C-alpha positions as CSV (number, residue, x, y, z in Angstrom):
1,M,7.0,26.8,14.4
2,K,5.2,26.0,10.6
3,I,2.4,23.8,10.8
4,Q,3.9,21.8,7.0
5,E,7.2,21.6,9.3
6,F,5.0,20.0,12.6
7,L,3.1,17.7,9.6
8,I,5.4,16.2,7.5
9,P,8.6,14.6,9.5
10,E,5.4,13.4,11.8
11,L,3.6,11.8,7.8
12,Q,7.1,10.5,7.1
13,Y,7.6,8.8,10.2
14,E,4.6,7.2,10.1
15,V,5.1,6.2,6.8
16,T,8.8,4.4,7.5
17,I,6.4,2.2,10.1
18,T,3.4,1.3,7.5
19,E,5.9,0.5,5.1
20,K,7.5,-1.9,7.6
21,F,4.2,-3.5,7.8
22,I,3.1,-3.8,4.4
23,K,6.5,-5.7,3.4
24,R,5.4,-8.3,5.8
25,L,1.9,-8.9,3.4
26,P,1.8,-12.5,2.5
27,E,0.8,-12.1,-0.6
28,D,-0.9,-15.6,0.1
29,K,-3.3,-14.5,2.0
30,M,-4.5,-11.1,0.7
31,D,-8.0,-12.3,0.8
32,W,-8.0,-13.6,4.2
33,R,-10.1,-11.5,6.8
34,P,-10.8,-12.5,10.4
35,H,-14.7,-11.2,10.4
36,Q,-16.7,-11.2,7.4
37,K,-17.4,-7.6,8.1
38,S,-13.7,-7.2,7.8
39,M,-11.8,-5.6,5.2
40,T,-9.3,-8.4,3.9
41,L,-5.4,-8.1,4.5
42,G,-5.1,-6.9,0.7
43,E,-7.8,-4.4,1.9
44,L,-6.8,-3.1,5.1
45,A,-3.2,-2.7,3.3
46,N,-3.7,-1.1,0.0
47,H,-5.6,1.3,2.4
48,L,-3.2,1.8,4.4
49,A,-1.1,3.2,0.8
50,E,-4.2,4.9,0.2
51,I,-4.1,7.6,3.6
52,P,-1.4,10.2,2.0
53,S,-3.2,10.5,-0.4
54,W,-6.2,11.9,1.5
55,I,-4.1,14.6,2.5
56,T,-3.3,15.8,-0.9
57,A,-7.5,15.4,-1.5
58,T,-7.2,17.7,1.9
59,M,-4.7,20.6,1.0
60,E,-6.0,20.7,-3.0
61,M,-9.7,20.7,-2.3
62,D,-12.3,22.0,-0.5
63,E,-14.5,19.1,-0.4
64,M,-14.5,15.7,-1.4
65,D,-17.1,13.7,-2.7
66,L,-17.1,9.7,-1.2
67,E,-19.7,8.5,-4.0
68,G,-18.4,6.3,-6.0
69,F,-14.7,6.1,-4.4
70,K,-12.6,3.1,-4.8
71,S,-9.7,2.3,-3.4
72,S,-7.0,0.8,-4.9
73,S,-6.9,-3.3,-4.9
74,F,-3.0,-4.5,-5.8
75,K,-2.5,-7.9,-4.9
76,K,1.4,-7.6,-4.7
77,V,3.4,-5.6,-2.0
78,P,5.8,-4.0,-4.4
79,K,2.8,-1.7,-6.0
80,I,1.4,-1.3,-2.5
81,I,4.3,0.1,-1.9
82,E,5.2,1.9,-4.5
83,A,1.6,3.3,-4.0
84,L,2.4,4.3,-0.5
85,K,5.5,5.6,-1.2
86,L,3.7,7.9,-4.4
87,N,0.8,9.2,-2.2
88,T,3.7,10.0,0.6
89,T,5.7,12.4,-2.5
90,Q,2.5,13.9,-3.2
91,A,1.1,14.8,-0.2
92,E,4.2,16.3,1.1
93,I,4.4,18.4,-1.7
94,A,0.8,19.3,-0.6
95,L,1.4,20.2,3.0
96,R,4.4,22.7,2.4
97,K,1.3,25.5,2.1
98,P,1.4,29.0,4.3
99,D,-0.6,28.0,7.6
100,T,-3.6,30.3,6.5
101,E,-3.9,27.0,4.0
102,Y,-5.0,25.2,7.4
103,E,-7.7,27.2,8.7
104,K,-9.9,27.0,5.4
105,T,-12.9,24.6,6.2
106,W,-13.5,21.1,4.1
107,K,-16.2,19.0,3.2
108,I,-16.5,15.3,2.8
109,I,-19.8,14.7,1.1
110,K,-21.7,11.8,0.0
111,G,-25.0,11.1,-1.3
112,G,-25.5,14.8,-1.5
113,K,-24.9,15.8,2.9
114,V,-22.2,17.1,4.5
115,V,-20.7,14.4,6.4
116,L,-17.8,16.2,8.1
117,E,-16.8,19.9,7.9
118,M,-13.9,21.6,9.9
119,P,-10.7,23.2,9.2
120,K,-8.2,21.2,6.8
121,F,-5.8,21.4,10.2
122,N,-8.7,19.7,12.1
123,V,-9.1,17.1,9.7
124,L,-5.3,16.6,9.4
125,R,-5.0,15.7,12.8
126,T,-8.4,13.9,13.8
127,V,-9.0,12.3,10.9
128,V,-6.9,11.9,8.3
129,M,-2.8,11.1,10.5
130,N,-4.8,9.5,12.9
131,Q,-5.8,6.7,10.6
132,L,-2.3,5.2,9.9
133,P,-1.3,4.4,13.1
134,H,-5.6,3.3,13.9
135,H,-5.5,1.1,10.7
136,R,-1.5,-0.3,11.2
137,A,-2.8,-1.7,14.6
138,Q,-5.9,-3.5,12.6
139,L,-2.8,-5.1,10.7
140,G,-0.9,-6.3,13.4
141,V,-4.2,-7.7,14.9
142,Y,-4.6,-9.5,11.2
143,F,-0.6,-10.5,11.6
144,R,-0.8,-11.4,15.0
145,L,-3.7,-14.2,14.2
146,L,-1.5,-15.1,11.0
147,D,1.1,-16.1,13.4
148,I,2.8,-13.3,11.3
149,P,5.9,-11.3,13.5
150,V,4.3,-7.6,14.8
151,P,7.0,-5.0,13.4
152,S,7.8,-2.5,16.6
153,T,6.0,0.7,16.1
154,Y,6.6,2.8,19.0
155,G,8.9,0.8,20.9
156,P,9.4,-3.2,20.6
157,S,7.0,-5.2,20.5
158,A,6.3,-8.7,21.9
159,D,7.8,-9.8,18.8
160,E,11.1,-6.9,18.0
161,V,13.0,-5.9,20.9
């Protein structure tokens, strides 16, 4: 099996679940955060929508400089979903590479220093793809605190069977 045949369906599955969460965002609470050090609801949702773009960056570049990086800041749910879908489409295209491309080294740089350096496959699996369930779970906690029903993910949630 080619690596892309493994990663593309996984991405599609994770994005489908993520979209369910984003559709439940209350637009009047986009600036809400559970703690001063936490992202706002809107920041977290926008971050989830941008994660597939990291796949594209990993596959299309040899390194990424985080200096000056700014996340999108959409306040409307349809715009966040549109960004998620666009980033996912671009990520799927970027993943359609020969397996040898996944062996190349990739770096994250910030302030002139290498923060992370590993083969692209490892970046995708350990850093990028794991971000979707990680931050989606954070969003689930936000939902619980706001008394918003938490969607099912890999099985039923306490709110859905």
